[in-house]
C-alpha positions, -999 to 999 in steps of 0.1 A, spaced: 433 -323 -657 467 -322 -673 496 -316 -649 524 -310 -674 555 -298 -658 581 -285 -683 605 -257 -686 578 -230 -685 564 -244 -653 599 -247 -637 606 -210 -646 571 -199 -634 576 -218 -601 609 -201 -595 598 -166 -604 565 -170 -587 580 -183 -555 606 -154 -554 579 -128 -560 557 -144 -533 586 -142 -508 593 -106 -516 556 -97 -513 555 -112 -478 564 -78 -464 537 -60 -484 506 -61 -462 479 -39 -449 472 -51 -414 436 -56 -403 443 -38 -370 414 -54 -351 425 -90 -358 461 -99 -348 484 -114 -374 459 -110 -402 464 -86 -432 455 -79 -468 483 -95 -488 489 -90 -525 509 -122 -525 475 -141 -524 466 -126 -557 500 -135 -572 496 -171 -560 461 -173 -575 473 -159 -608 503 -182 -612 482 -212 -602 454 -202 -626 480 -198 -655 504 -227 -648 484 -253 -629 482 -271 -596 519 -282 -593 532 -246 -598 505 -233 -574 512 -259 -547 550 -255 -548 548 -217 -550 523 -216 -520 544 -240 -499 579 -227 -506 569 -191 -509 551 -190 -477 576 -211 -458 606 -190 -471 588 -157 -465 580 -167 -429 616 -179 -422 633 -149 -438 611 -121 -424 597 -135 -392 623 -160 -381 601 -190 -379 576 -209 -401 539 -210 -392 531 -243 -408 494 -242 -401 492 -213 -426 519 -225 -450 500 -257 -459 467 -239 -466 485 -215 -490 499 -246 -508 464 -262 -509 449 -229 -522 475 -230 -551 466 -266 -559 429 -260 -559 430 -229 -581 455 -246 -604 433 -276 -607 409 -254 -626 435 -236 -648 423 -252 -680 388 -236 -674 402 -201 -671 417 -199 -706 443 -173 -694 472 -187 -715 451 -188 -746 441 -152 -742 404 -161 -736 400 -149 -701 367 -128 -704 336 -122 -683 326 -159 -680 361 -171 -670 365 -142 -646 333 -151 -628 344 -188 -628 379 -178 -614 363 -157 -586 337 -184 -576 365 -209 -574 388 -186 -555 361 -178 -530 354 -215 -524 392 -223 -522 397 -194 -498 368 -206 -476 382 -241 -475 417 -232 -466 412 -202 -443 379 -210 -426 385 -247 -422 420 -260 -428 442 -232 -412 422 -229 -380 421 -267 -375 458 -269 -381 464 -241 -357 445 -260 -330 461 -294 -339 497 -282 -343 500 -252 -319 471 -258 -295 458 -223 -303 424 -213 -288 396 -221 -313 377 -188 -310 410 -169 -319 420 -190 -349 385 -193 -364 382 -155 -362 416 -150 -378 407 -176 -405 375 -158 -413 391 -124 -416 420 -140 -437 393 -154 -459 376 -120 -463 409 -102 -470 420 -128 -495 388 -129 -515 390 -91 -519 426 -91 -529 424 -120 -552 391 -108 -566 406 -74 -575 443 -79 -581 441 -116 -592 414 -108 -618 433 -78 -631 465 -98 -634 447 -126 -653 429 -101 -676 462 -83 -683 481 -114 -690 454 -129 -712 453 -97 -733 490 -91 -736 511 -121 -726 487 -150 -730 490 -151 -768 527 -151 -770 557 -164 -750 594 -157 -751 601 -193 -738 604 -218 -766 619 -252 -770 652 -253 -788 657 -278 -817 
């Protein structure tokens, strides 16, 4: 796994984090589970991590979620910030296998992307977030594991649809060319 971090990655981190923060308010609440919603920002995070790698995914998840919480909710819920960062790192660790930048994101890569995002979402929302909720905030286990499970379900749907469409679109249009180039 190469973790190159050049100008493209710096720009991607900044743009991705800003978009992630803005998308914090775009949610479809799961009315029967408190503080849990379908969030398009999950697809954006998965897409940026899948294109630019684990460093971009981790920073974008950490800063985007923390800034979004602080700006729109007045406090940061760290037990859900760290899982978003971890999700970005895990997806980004497999970026080379998705071939999005090269324009090769097809059926096989889309399946691989979705298998990995389901595993990553299960890890962070069914295991990590609930455990951190219990350890950091002394939340009741039944509540946080229920929230985590429904966050997992919501994210696999959003990332599965929007994340895959973003990757397909970028691979077809933007993956083969770039406006960013190194000056001589």
